[in-house]
N, C-alpha and C positions, 0 to 999 in steps of 0.2 A: 450208474448210481445217481447222477444229477437228474436224469430223466425220471427215475422212480421218485426222488424227492420232490420234483416239480409236480408229478401226478398226485402225490399224497397231499401236497398243499392245495392243489386244485380241488381234490375231493373234499377236503375240510372246508374250503371256501364255498363249494356248492352246497354242503350240508348247512352251513351258517346261513347262506342265501335262502335255501328252502325253508328253514325254520323261521327266518324273518318274514318271508312271504306268507307262511301259514299263520303266524301271529297277526300279520296285517289283515288277512282275510277274516280271522276270528274277531278282531276288533271291529271290522266293518259290519260283520254279521250282528255283533252285539249292539251296534249303533243304529241298525236299520229299524224302522218303526214296526211294531208288531201289529198284526191284524186284530180286529175285535174278537174273532174266534179264539185266537191264541190267548188274549187277555182273559176271556171268560173261562177258558180251560185252566189257566193258571189260578184264577180265583177259586174254582171248584177244587183244584188240587190242594190249595192252602186250607180250604174249609174242611176237606177230608182229613188232612194232617192234624188240624186243631181238634176235630171230633175224636180222632184216635187218641190224641194226648189227653183230652178230657176224660175219655173212658178209662185210660190207664190210671189217671189220678184217682178216679172214683173207686177203682178196684183196689188201689193201694190203700186208700183211706178205709175202705171196708175191711181189708185184711188187718189193718192196724187196730180198728175198733174191735174186731173179733179177738185179737190178741189181748187187748186190755180186758175184755170180758172174761176170757179164760184166766187171766192173771188174777182178777177179782175172785173167781171161783177157787183158784188154787190157794189164795190167801185165806179165804173163808174156811177151807178144809184144814188149815193149820192153826186155827184159833184154839188156844187152851181153854179149858173149862173156867167159867167165871169171868171171862174177858169179853169186851164188846166186839162182836163180829163186824159191825158196821165200820168201826175204826180200822180194823185190820184190812177189810176189803178196800176201803178208800186208800189206805197207805200202800197196799199192793198195786192198785191201779195207777197211782201217781208214780210209784217206783218204776212200773213198766213203761209209762209214758216217758219218764226221764231216760230210760235205757233206749227207747226208740229214737229220741232226739240225739243222743250221743252217737248212735250208729249212723244217723243221717248226716251229722256234721263232723264230729271229731275223728272217727275212724277213716273217713274218706281222705283225710290229709296224708295218711300213711301210704296209700297206693296211688294217689293223684299223679305224682311225677312219673311213675312207671307207666300209667295209662297215657299221659301226655307224650311220653317218649315212644309210644307204640311198642313197648316191650311186653305189655299185657293188653288183652282186649278188656272191654268193660266187664263182660261176664266173667272172664277169668280172674280179674282183679277182685270183683265182688266175692267170688267163691273162695279165693285164697285168703282174703282179709277176714271173712266170716269164720273160716276154719281155724286160723291161727289166733283170732281174737278170742274165740271160745276156749281154745287150748290154753292160752295164757291165763284166762280167768279161772278155769277149773283146775289147772295143774299148779300154777304159781300164784294164784290170787290170794292165798293165805286164809287161815281160818278165823283170825281175829283182826279187826280193824278198829281204828279210833273212830268212834261214832260222833264225837264232837268234830265236825268237819274241819280238817286242816288245823285243829288246835285253836280255833277262833274263840271258843267259849270256855271260860274258866269254870270247871265243875264246882269249885268251892263256893261260887256265887249263886248256885242254884239250890233252891229249897223245894220247889214244886215240880214234880215230874210231869204233871198234866200240861203246865205251861211249856216245858221243854219239848214235849211231844208235838204240840201245835206249832211251835217255832220251827221244828224240823220239817213238819208237814208243809208249812208255808214256804220254807226255803226250797224244798224239793220241787213244789209246783211252780214257784216263780222262776227257778233256774230252768226248768223244762220248757216253760212258755217262752223264755227269752232265747234259748237255743233254737226252739222251733221257729221263732221269728227270724233269727239270723240265717237259718237254713233256707227259709223262704226267700230271703233277700240275696242269697248266694254269698254270704260272708262266713268264711271259716273262723271260728272263735274257740277260745279255751273253755270247755265245759267246767273245768275245775274252778276257773275264775267266776263263772256264773253261779256255781254252788257257794263259793265264798261270799259273793255279793248277796245271795239269798239268805244265808245264815246271818250275815252282818245286819241286813235290814230288819229281818224278823227278830233277831236278838236284841237290837236296840229298842224296838217297840215293846217287846214282851218281857225283857230281862233288865233293860237299862244299860247304860254305857259302861258301868263298872264290871259287867260280865264279859266284856269284849277284850280280847288280848290285842291291843293296838300295835304291838310289835310285829305280830303275824300279818296284820293288815299292811304295815309298811313293807314287809318282805314281799307281799303279793304285788304291790305296785312297783317295787324295784325290779322284780322278775319280769313284769310286763314290759319294762323298758329295755332290760338286758337281753332277754331271750331272742327276739327277732334280730336285733343288731348283731349279736354274737354269731347267730346262725348264718346271717347274710355275709359277714366278713369271712368266716371260715369257708363257706361254700365258694365265695369269689376267689379266695386264695387257692383252694383246691383246683378249681377250674383253670386258673392261670397256670398252675404248675403242670396239670395234665396236658393242656394245649401245647405248652412249650416243650414238653417231653415227647409228645406223640404227633400232634397235628402239623407243627411247623418243621418237622424233620424231613430231610430229603429221602432217606431210606426208612419208610414207616414200618416195614416188616421187622427190621432189626430193632427199632425202638419199641415196637409192640412186644417182641419176645423178651426184651430187657425189663420194661416197666410194668406191663399189665399184670404179671404174676405178683409184683410188689404191691400194686394197688389192690388186687384181690385179697392178698394176705393181710394188708393193712385193714381192709374192711372187715375181714373175719376176726381179726384181733380186737378191733374196736367194739364190734358187736358182741363178742364173747364177754368182754368186760362189762359192756352195757347191760347184757342180759343178767350176768351174775350179780351186778350191783343193784339193778332196778327191778328186774322181773322176779327174782327170788328173795328180795329183801324181806318179804313177809315170812319166809320160812327159816332162813338163817342169815346171819350177818357176815358179809364178805368184806374183809379189810382191804386197804389199798394195796398192800404187798401181795396178798393172795390174788387180787384181781389183775395186778400187773404181771405176776408170774403166769397166770392162766392166759393172758393176752400174748405174752412172748411165746409160750408153747403153741398156741393156736396159730400165731403168725408163721412159725417155722413149718408146722404141718401143712398149713394152707399154701405156703409158698412151694413146698415140695410137690403138692398135688396140682397146683396151678401151672407150673412150668411145662410139664408134658401136654396138658390140656391146651394151653396157648400155642405151643409149638405145632400140635396137630391141626388146630383150627386155622393157623396162619399159613399152612402149607398150600401153595397155589393161590393165595389171596392176592388180589390186585393192590397196588400201592395207592389206595384211595382212602380218603377220610371216612367215607360212608362205611367201608368195611372195618375200619379201625373202631368206629363207634359201636358197631354191632357186637364186638367182643365184650362190651359192658352189659349186654342184655341179660345174660344169666345171673351175674353178680347183682344186678339191680333187682331182679325178681326175688332173689334170696334176701336182699336187704329189706324189701317191702314186707316179706313174710316175717322177718325178725322184728321189724318195727310194730307190726300188728300184734305179735305175741307179747312184746314188752308192754304195749298199750293195754292189752287185755289184762295183764297181770297187775298193772297199777291202777288204771283209771276205772275199770269195772268195779273194783273194791271201793274206790272213792265214790262212785255213783250210788252203790247200794248201801254205803255207810249210813246216810240219814235214815234209810228204810230199816236197816238193822237196829239203829238207835231207837226208832219208834217201837219196833217189835220187842226189843229187850226191856224197855222201860215201861211198857204198857202194864198197868196194874201193880207197879212197884211203888213203894213209899219213898225209897232213897234212890237218887240218881246213880246209874251205872254208866261210867264214862268210856268204857270199852266193852265190846260185846262180841260174842261168838256169832259168826255169820252162818245161818243154816244153809245147807247145800241147796235147798230149793230157792233161796234168795239169790245165791250166786248164779244158779242156773237161769233164773229169771232175768238177771242182768245180762248174762252172756247171750241168751237167746233173743232178748229184746234188742240188744245192740246189733246182732247179726241181721235180724229182720229189718230193723230201721235202715241198715246199710243197703240191703237189697231193694227196699221200697223207695227210699228217698235219697240215698247216697250219691247217685250219678250227678246230681246238680253240683255239689261241692267238688266232686272228683274232676269234673270238667273245668271248673274255675281254677283249681290249684294246678291241674295238669296241663292246661293249654291256654287259658284266657288271660293269665297274668303275663307270661312270656313264653316263647317257643321252647319246647323241650326236645332233647334227643337222649338216647341212652347214656351218653357220657355225662351230660349236664345233670340228668336225674340221679345218676350214681353219686355225683358230688353233693347233691342235695341230701340224699339219704345218709351218706357218710358224715357230712357236716352236722346234720341234726343229731345223730347218735353221739358223735364226739362232744358236741356242745352240752347236751343233756348229761352225759357221763361226767364231764369235768365239773359242771355246776352241782351235780349231786354230791360229788366228793368234797366240794367246797361248802356244802350245806346250804346252797341257795336254791330255793324252789323255782323251777322254770316250767313253762308249758311246752310240751312236745309239739302241740299244734302251732303255736306261735313260732317255735324254732324252725319247723319245716317250712312254714309260709315265709318267714324271714329269709331262709336259705334260697327259696325260689326267687324272691325279690333281689337278693344279692347276686344270683346268677344273671338276672336280667340287666341290672345296673352295671355289672362288670362287662357284659356284652356291649352295652352302650358306650362305656368308657373305651373299650378296646377298639371299637369301630371308629372312634374319633381320634384317639391319641396314641394307639399302639404302633410304634415303628416296626416292630417285628411282624405284626400282622400285615401292615401295609406292604412291606418288602416281600412277604410271602405271596400276597395276592398279585402284586406286579410280576413277580417271577412266574407264578402260575399262569397268568395271562400270556406272558411271553412264550411259554412253552406251547400253549394251545394255539397261538397265533390268531386268537379271536378277541379283538380289542372291544370291550364293552364301552358304552357311552360314559364319559367321565362324570364323576359325581362332584358337585361343587361343595365348597366348605360350608356355605349356608345350608345346603341340604343335609350335610352331615350333622350340623348343629341341631337341625329340626328333627332328625331321625330319632324316634323313640322306640325302644325295644321292650319297654315295660308300660303296660296300660295304666295311665295315670288315674283313670276313673276307678279302677279296681284298687289301686294303692290308697287313694283317699278314702274310698268306702270301707275297706278292710281296717285301716288304721283308726278311722272314726268309730267303727263298731267295737274294736278292741278297747278304745278309750272309755266308752260309755257302758261296757258290759257290767262291771262291778256296780257302779251307781244305779244303773237302770234295774238290774236284778235286785239290788237292795231296796229300791223304792217300790218295786212290784211286790216283793215279799212283805214289806211293811204294810202295804195296802191290804194284802190278803190276810195277814195276821190280824189287822185291825177289824176287818170284816168278820172273820171267824170269831174273834173275841166279842164283837157286838152281838153276833147271832147266838152264841152260847151263854 
């Protein structure tokens, strides 16, 4: 017995020695000077990669321009007799442009964590998000929306529908341009806030300050501060609980069979209430008690379904963290689909709201403050968002999914669950929050919690020391100074994203004011 134990230790020592020798040889190879031929070949390879990327960008912009042209033709075919076809064509093309930018920026946040955790490939994420975004818009998007975006403009203060139409046109174009710029810079922002800023700026110039509901403006700024902080705190708390329940346990299989069905059922319950309250709010009003009852029912059914599924998946599973994390892969994909569905039901209607306002009020003497959204307008918004996601969405998906902090299925699951729970509670409290900012805030919360745990968590330190002792492979010690310097959240992304959030409303407002002033001067 002692001999076998000694042989096992010798084998482990030999494997460690071989791995160290291999790593040393790789470092030496990396440090060796490259020949001029290798350098030239590398330059040619980089040039070819840049050429392919430029070609893909040209194709994407060509497809986008073709979509806008088709949008203009579709709008022209829907012009009633006696109305200006040029105005309708222009409004349709600007609405299509706005839909493209929303798909490129806003929708990418829903699937970014799943892609970063490698639960979905980029192609699979784009396809799922496009399908569920369209489904949410067309099934639960509602037939009537408030055309005065977010209630910012008081209809009683409006006397001239022509002024209102150009205010909406300027707001729509300004918000689309700002979201386009943010996407180019790789900053995930709230498109709803961009629309609010556009309506605010154009409304101030065209209608005056009396027409603006400043209470709604204050709510927008309050939600900007609350949403990411709340999402980050909830996500960090969830990750701490999940790690203590699963990762730091000696018998991970028993912990998995006990807790994973509860986590899956909790996700299903939260998302059922989230979908009922948010996605179908345009169709029927769901009270708190009804949403809670539905959540309890779904929790029980999901728990009963998840228990045998987890038991089957955990049979023969090794007692390793990597295997535990993979059990969150399917629930994470399901959560990404539901987030996309809910986003399509809410934000697509908000995006086409200004376009619906223009179409409804064109040729009218009195202002109509709510309008029936034609099916072709909702279809335009849904298809534009899906196309924008396919053409330009990968940039933001990579930022949210992997460039802020490192993701795995368990962390991404906590992000999705935290975002849904935060938005659900805020909606019930009557506080408007941005799903985009909540998701990104949850990602930051995960990263900052990992930093905190790596420096101060005694439970984690004891677990790592025990794990090292079992493996008999002592790694080089990490000094306290190195721990303090260790950053698991990229500060450049943090500063850039927060700065972009802070200036979204004022910059969109300023751009809309300039556009309206130019339009007013021309006409």
